[in-house]
C-alpha positions in Angstrom: -35.2 -21.2 -4.5 -38.1 -18.7 -4.0 -40.3 -20.0 -1.2 -42.3 -16.8 -0.5 -43.5 -13.8 -2.5 -45.3 -10.6 -1.7 -47.3 -9.3 -4.6 -48.8 -5.8 -4.4 -51.6 -5.2 -6.9 -54.4 -3.0 -8.0 -54.9 0.7 -7.6 -55.2 2.7 -4.4 -58.0 5.2 -3.7 -57.4 8.5 -1.9 -60.5 9.9 -0.2 -61.6 13.6 -0.6 -64.9 13.4 1.3 -67.3 10.5 2.3 -68.4 10.3 -1.4 -65.5 11.3 -3.6 -62.0 10.0 -4.1 -59.2 10.0 -6.6 -57.7 6.9 -8.1 -56.2 5.5 -11.4 -57.1 3.1 -14.1 -55.4 0.0 -12.7 -57.6 -3.1 -12.8 -55.3 -5.4 -10.9 -55.1 -8.0 -13.8 -51.4 -8.1 -14.0 -50.9 -8.7 -10.3 -53.6 -11.4 -10.4 -51.9 -13.3 -13.2 -48.5 -13.0 -11.4 -50.1 -14.6 -8.4 -51.7 -17.3 -10.5 -48.3 -18.1 -12.1 -46.6 -18.2 -8.7 -49.0 -21.0 -7.7 -48.0 -22.9 -10.8 -44.3 -22.4 -9.9 -45.0 -24.0 -6.5 -44.2 -21.0 -4.4 -45.1 -22.0 -0.9 -46.4 -18.7 0.5 -48.0 -16.0 -1.6 -49.0 -12.7 0.2 -51.3 -10.7 -2.0 -51.8 -7.1 -1.0 -54.4 -5.4 -3.2 -56.2 -2.2 -3.5 -59.9 -2.3 -4.7 -60.1 -4.8 -7.6 -62.3 -7.5 -9.0 -59.2 -9.6 -9.6 -58.5 -11.6 -6.5 -56.7 -14.9 -6.7 -57.8 -18.0 -4.7 -55.6 -19.9 -2.2 -53.2 -17.1 -1.3 -52.9 -14.9 1.7 -55.1 -11.9 0.8 -54.7 -8.5 2.5 -57.1 -5.8 1.2 -56.2 -2.1 1.5 -57.6 1.1 0.1 -55.1 4.0 0.4 -51.4 4.3 -0.3 -50.8 4.7 3.4 -52.5 1.4 4.1 -50.6 -0.3 1.2 -47.3 1.0 2.7 -48.1 -0.3 6.2 -49.0 -3.8 5.0 -46.1 -4.1 2.6 -43.5 -3.0 5.2 -45.1 -5.3 7.8 -44.5 -8.3 5.6 -41.4 -7.3 3.7 -38.8 -9.1 5.9 -40.7 -12.4 5.7 -40.4 -13.0 2.0 -37.8 -13.9 -0.6 -39.3 -11.8 -3.4 -41.4 -8.6 -3.6 -43.3 -7.7 -6.8 -44.7 -4.2 -6.6 -47.3 -4.4 -9.4 -49.7 -2.0 -7.6 -50.5 1.3 -9.1 -50.1 3.4 -5.9 -51.4 6.9 -6.1 -48.6 9.4 -6.1 -50.7 12.1 -4.4 -53.5 12.2 -1.8 -55.8 15.0 -0.7 -54.3 17.3 2.0 -57.7 17.5 3.6 -60.4 14.9 3.9 -63.7 16.7 4.3 -65.9 15.1 7.0 -69.1 15.9 5.0 -69.9 15.7 1.3 -68.6 18.8 -0.5 -71.5 21.0 -1.5 -72.2 20.7 -5.2 -73.8 24.2 -5.3 -70.3 25.8 -5.3 -69.3 27.0 -8.8 -65.8 25.7 -8.2 -63.6 24.2 -5.6 -59.8 24.1 -5.1 -58.2 21.0 -3.7 -54.7 20.7 -2.4 -52.8 17.4 -2.9 -49.7 16.2 -1.1 -47.3 13.6 -2.0 -47.7 10.0 -0.8 -44.8 8.0 0.6 -42.6 6.4 -2.1 -43.1 2.7 -1.1 -40.7 1.3 -3.7 -37.9 3.7 -2.6 -38.3 2.6 1.0 -38.2 -1.0 0.1 -35.0 -0.5 -1.9 -33.4 1.3 1.0 -34.3 -1.6 3.4 -33.5 -4.4 1.0 -31.2 -7.1 2.3 -31.8 -10.6 0.9 -35.0 -9.9 -1.1 -35.3 -9.8 -4.9 -37.2 -6.5 -5.5 -39.3 -6.0 -8.7 -40.8 -2.7 -9.5 -43.4 -1.5 -12.1 -43.4 1.8 -13.9 -45.8 3.5 -16.4 -44.4 6.3 -18.5 -45.6 8.6 -21.2 -42.4 10.4 -22.1 -38.6 10.0 -21.7 -39.6 6.3 -21.2 -36.2 4.6 -20.9 -34.4 7.6 -19.2 -37.1 7.7 -16.5 -37.0 3.9 -16.2 -33.3 3.7 -15.7 -33.5 6.4 -13.0 -36.2 4.4 -11.2 -34.2 1.2 -11.4 -31.2 2.8 -9.8 -33.0 5.1 -7.3 -35.1 2.3 -5.9 -32.3 -0.3 -5.8 -34.4 -2.7 -8.0 -33.3 -6.0 -9.4 -35.8 -5.6 -12.3 -38.2 -2.9 -13.5 -41.2 -3.8 -15.6 -41.7 -0.7 -17.8 -44.8 0.2 -19.8 -45.1 3.1 -22.2 -48.7 4.3 -22.5 -49.6 5.3 -26.0 -52.5 5.2 -28.4 -51.4 1.7 -29.5 -50.7 0.5 -26.0 -53.5 1.5 -23.6 -52.2 -1.0 -20.9 -55.0 -0.2 -18.3 -58.3 -2.1 -18.3 -57.3 -4.2 -21.3 -56.2 -7.8 -21.5 -52.8 -7.2 -23.1 -49.8 -4.9 -22.7 -46.3 -4.4 -24.2 -43.6 -4.1 -21.5 -39.8 -3.8 -21.2 -37.7 -5.5 -18.6 -34.9 -3.2 -17.3 -32.0 -4.6 -15.2 -28.5 -3.5 -14.5 -27.5 -5.4 -17.7 -29.7 -3.4 -20.0 -33.2 -3.4 -21.6 -35.2 -6.3 -22.9 -38.1 -5.5 -25.2 -41.0 -7.8 -25.2 -43.7 -8.0 -27.9 -47.3 -7.1 -27.0 -49.0 -10.0 -25.3 -51.7 -11.1 -23.0 -51.1 -10.1 -19.3 -51.2 -13.8 -18.4 -48.3 -14.4 -20.7 -46.4 -11.4 -19.3 -46.7 -13.1 -15.9 -45.1 -16.2 -17.3 -42.1 -14.5 -18.9 -41.7 -12.3 -15.8 -41.4 -15.4 -13.6 -38.9 -16.9 -16.0 -36.8 -13.6 -15.7 -37.1 -13.6 -11.9 -35.9 -17.2 -11.6 -32.9 -16.3 -13.7 -32.2 -13.4 -11.4 -32.5 -15.7 -8.4 -30.0 -18.1 -9.9 -27.5 -15.3 -10.5 -27.8 -13.7 -7.1 
């Protein structure tokens, strides 16, 4: 029985100066629909940790963050209190090595920025995992299944939701997506469908995992 879930959703933004930042194309739709489906499955407690997004579910415990560091802090803070973690957030892999206190002068012909790697939240969760079911998300553009299998093992995941970005599958800022479910038992291909429907079949898969744990 899954009584509590932590869902991480949306993008993170990494500041460069008081005006500029880097981010990604994540809208937070998938995480939103996963939370909505959790309510339909009568999950008692839903902790929803989200980066900047217009997709915020009602009647759940909302924690808003901006940066990857903030996301990490809140995920780790709540990790031991839940049965299930779904890391649907698109956490920025890199952040600016320097945050400029004033707006960068636009009169410069060029600027060089240095970026440093953000913490790997999913890997940390996998190393700390005890009783939780841990679900990860991955977006790939090449060596899709090879990279997916590596992430599944490296991060000690129970299931990886894998998306291949292509001309026919934009995935970000659209209503549908085509995903694969990777587990230790192999790969399950799913047809392209609405993100709300992906949430339904993902919860079905999670509940099957829970029964077999």
